[in-house]
C-alpha positions, -999 to +999 in steps of 0.1 A: +056-395+208+061-417+179+044-451+186+048-485+172+018-507+179+025-545+177-005-567+176+006-602+186-026-623+185-030-646+203-037-673+177-074-681+173-086-646+183-097-633+149-062-620+140-066-628+103-099-609+102-082-579+118-052-580+094-074-584+063-097-555+075-067-533+081-052-543+047-084-536+029-087-502+046-050-492+045-057-458+030-086-451+055-063-459+084-036-435+070-062-408+068-068-412+105-030-412+113-022-449+114+002-464+089-003-501+082+028-507+061+036-533+035+071-545+044+098-550+018+106-586+024+079-610+014+079-644+030+067-674+010+030-682+017+026-653+041+001-625+034+015-590+032-011-581+059+010-601+083+035-573+083+049-581+117+061-616+106+097-603+101+101-599+138+105-636+142+103-651+107+123-681+097+141-680+063+151-713+047+171-717+015+176-751+000+161-766+031+186-750+054+177-722+078+196-690+070+199-672+104+223-645+089+196-635+064+170-635+091+190-610+110+196-589+078+159-588+071+151-580+107+175-550+108+164-538+073+127-538+081+133-520+114+152-494+096+122-491+072+100-485+103+123-457+114+121-442+079+083-444+080+083-425+113+097-395+095+062-389+080+040-409+104+034-408+142+017-441+145+027-474+129+009-507+132+024-542+128+005-575+133+013-612+134-003-638+156+028-660+157+047-635+177+029-648+208+042-683+202+077-674+190+085-652+219+076-681+243+100-704+224+127-697+199+126-658+199+126-650+236+149-620+233+127-601+209+112-577+234+146-567+247+159-562+211+129-540+203+132-520+235+168-512+227+160-502+191+131-480+203+153-462+227+180-456+201+154-442+176+131-423+200+098-441+197+077-461+221+063-496+217+028-507+226+017-543+224-019-553+218-029-589+227-063-606+227-068-635+250-093-663+246-103-685+274-077-713+274-101-742+270-118-724+240-084-717+225-073-753+228-105-766+212-103-740+183-066-748+176-072-786+177-101-781+153-079-762+129-052-788+130-076-815+122-088-796+091-054-784+078-026-805+091-024-842+079+003-852+104-014-835+134-047-852+125-032-885+136-028-871+172-058-878+193-072-852+217-056-867+248-022-865+232-028-830+220-040-820+255-009-834+270+013-814+246-005-782+254-001-787+291+035-800+287+060-787+262+037-759+251+026-749+286+046-717+282+022-706+255-009-713+277+003-694+308-011-660+299+000-643+331+036-653+326+037-643+290+022-608+297+046-603+326+075-613+304+066-586+278+060-560+305+095-565+319+109-550+286+084-524+275+066-517+309+032-528+320+013-496+309+024-503+273+008-538+272-029-536+261-047-568+270-082-574+255-107-602+262-117-621+231-154-622+237-180-604+215-198-593+246-168-571+254-161-557+219-166-521+211-200-519+193-200-557+195-175-558+166-139-572+167-124-549+140-140-518+155-128-529+190-093-533+177-091-500+158-107-482+187-075-489+207-056-468+181-082-440+181-096-450+147-133-446+142-148-470+117-176-454+097-196-464+066-167-454+043-147-484+055-149-514+032-162-546+049-148-581+046-169-607+029-182-632+054-168-668+051-181-699+067-157-717+091-173-750+103-156-774+126-161-799+154-181-789+184-167-787+219-201-797+233 
């Protein structure tokens, strides 16, 4: 059956690495039966490798959110997916913000996608990597200190209160997984542990692509290693 895999993060689980690796090896994936498409609508400051961003993406024009255009882009890109299924059995989308968005402003996404999949005769499988919550919180706080000037004024106690208060819905992994399963069924939710000790061949990208039946060999291009230093949680 035609299958749409949607990789939803979570944030701070190597999603950018996975996306860049898939983008770099787009043709190799296609040779093994997996299409990693470049979508038609390009969001400002978003990599084309985040090809699942349209599922929840906000579009602003002149500082005002254009919900009508968001719906048009959503419908148009889903139609493109349907068109791609004419020549491909497996399609992969990825965006780490889906995890966050479906817990907050885009709660109806899974029902919308389930309806669309039934209308166009394909199945949906969701891939999600989960990082231990304390490690996730430290990694996210570290990133905010480095990249967000406003957030850097928030001390850790305030941040911790936020993550266990208004953002608790994001941190409750069981509730989030159960919510997805209600729409697409439990067997179609693939949950992976974000821990090198559990990765296939000890490699995140190989572990991810192994889910899709893709074997990574020496013909695949490798990403250049980059340093990512930050504060310690010790």
